[in-house]
N, C-alpha and C positions, 0 to 999 in steps of 0.2 A: 348447239349451234352446228350448222351443217359445215363442212369443208369451205365450200364457197363465202357462206358468212363469215367464217373468220378469217379469211383472205382478203374480203371486201373491208374488214372493219380495221384490219391492220394497213390495208393501203390508205383509208380514209386518216388514219393515224400518221400517216408518213406525207399527207397532204397529195396523194395522187388520185387518178380517176378509179374509179370501182370497174369491174368487169362483169361480164355475162358470164363466163367459165374460166375455172383458173387458168386452164393452158391459153389464154387469149392472146398472150403475149410473152416476151421473155422475162419481163421483171414478174409479172402474175405468178408466173411458173416458178420462179425463184422462191417467190413469197411462199409458194405452195409446198416447196421443198423444205422451207422453214417450219412451217406448221409439221409435217411428219417428224421433222427431227424434233421439235418441241414436244408433239405427243408421246415419242418415244421416250424422253427425258423426265415427262410426268408419268408415265407408267410405271418407269422402273423406280420411283421414287418412293412407293407405297403399294400395298396389296390393295387397291381399290375395289371397293365390293361389286361397282359395275362391271368390273373385269371376271368376277367369278363364275368359273364354269364347272358342271359336274361331267366326268368320264366315267362311262361305265365299261367294265371290262366283264363278259361273259365267258367263263372258262369251260375249256373239253379235257377230258381225261386224259392224263398225260403229257398235255401241252403245259408248258411254263413260262414261254416267251409271248408278250402281248403287244402289240401298238396301240399309244392312247390316239386314237385318229382324232385329227384335227388340234390337236395340243401343241404342233411342232415342239421347237427345242427352247424356246424362251419362255419358260413359264414359272410359276413358284408353286408349292404346294401349300394350300393355307391351311390345311388342318389334316389329320390322320386319315388313311384311307379306310374303309370300312367293307370288311367281307360281311356283307348283310345276311346273306344264307346261314351263316353260321355265328352270327352275332360276335363276331371278333374284330377289334381294332388292329389293323395291320401295321407291325413293326417295321420300320426302315433299318436296314442294316448294310455294311460297306459292300463296295463292289469284291472286294477279296475275300470277305466272309461268304457272298454268295457263291464266287466261284471254287469255293473249297467245296461247300456244301452240295454244288451240283456235279462235281467231279470226284469226290471221294464216294466209295461204295461202303455198306449199301446205301443207295439213294430212298429217301424218305417220300412216299407218296401218301399224301394225307390232306388235310384242310390247309388251305393256303393261309398262312399268318404273317409271313415276312416278303418283304420286296425290296428291291433296289431298281434305280434305274441304269441302265447300259445301253448305249448306241442309239441310232435311229433307223427307221426303216426307208423304203424306197422313195417315199413321200417327204421324208424330213421329218416324220412326228416321233417322238422320244418311245421307247420301247422299254418296258418293264419286265423283269423276271419275278417268279413267285416260288414261295418254297412254304411248306411243303410241295412239292409238285401235286397239282391239283388231281384227284382220284374222281372227280366227277366234274357235274356243274355247279359252278358257285356264282355268285355275282358279287365284282368287287367294284365299290365305288370310289373314284379319285376328284378330291376338290381342288381343282386348281385357279389359279389367277394367271389369264392368259392375257397376253398383248393384243389389242385390236389391229387388224390388218392394215398395212399402207394405205392412207388415203390416197383414192384415185378419181371417185365418181362425186361431181358437185355435189350431189344431195346426200352423201353418206354425213351421219350425225356422229360428232365424236363423242367416245362413251366415259372418257375421264373429265373432270371438269374442264369447259370449253374456256373459261377466264385464264385459267392457269396455261393452257396450249397458245392462246391469242397472247397473253403478255409475254411469255418464253419466247415465241417467234418474232414480236415486235422487237425485243431487246438483239436477237439475232439479225432482224433485219437493219437495225441501227448500227450494227458494227459491219455490216456488209454495204451501208450508204455513207457512213462517215460522219462526223459530226457536222451539224447545220444549223444549230443556234438553238434547237429543242432538247428534248431529254436526251440525255446523254445514253450510250449503251449499258454503261455500268450502274447506273441509276434506275435504269429500266430493269435489269437482271436482279439486283438488289429487291426491287419491288417484287419482282416473280418470287423470289425465296421467300420473303415475308408472308405473301399471298399464298403461296406452297403451305408453309407451317401453318396457317390458318386454318385451310381446308383439311387438312391432315388432322390438326387436333378438333375440328367438327366432325370429322367423319368417326374418329376414334371414339367418342362420346359413346356411339351407337354399337362398337365393336370393342371390347375391352381386351380381346385376347390380341389385339393388334396395336396397341396402344404404343409400342416401342416404335421410335423413328429415328433414322439414319439419315441424316442429310446427303444429299449426292450432288 
């Protein structure tokens, strides 16, 4: 479903007129805010396959700090990065360990086999440090779960399960509206949690490495 379709579906549930654009009036606008809040909560609940992206870093000799362009800050590593040039699985080490390696002498210039995240660049994208410091050109692939950007265009489709986003946003709208004889906000939210568990169970059957689920 698109951003506008979800907002209109929620408006129908609330027995309110549908709109031609999310920003048509104050009420549809706040429902749009609830949809974005709900989307973020659903995204945080699980490593949804629909949010998976591959970010590639191509090294140059002597440079060991790289930006993951487009990754932002709020991402999760879905599997170990790969140095596909050398057929090496990259190992995540602590920031403290990396700082020691990068500052103690002699500095090892070699095939990159270790990494850590530290800081962001001017665009707000995470930066990664590599060790050994690259002694040539290597291709490093990072496999990440990256949240979708905030919904703003009416026609943008939601990547995570839209039914979950709609149910969560509906529960939020009921809190703002107050009880009116229909479904209570707590009942709506409990229904969302039940649906969330079902959707995660279904997706986990396809990806056994992500079967562990922590409720949020």
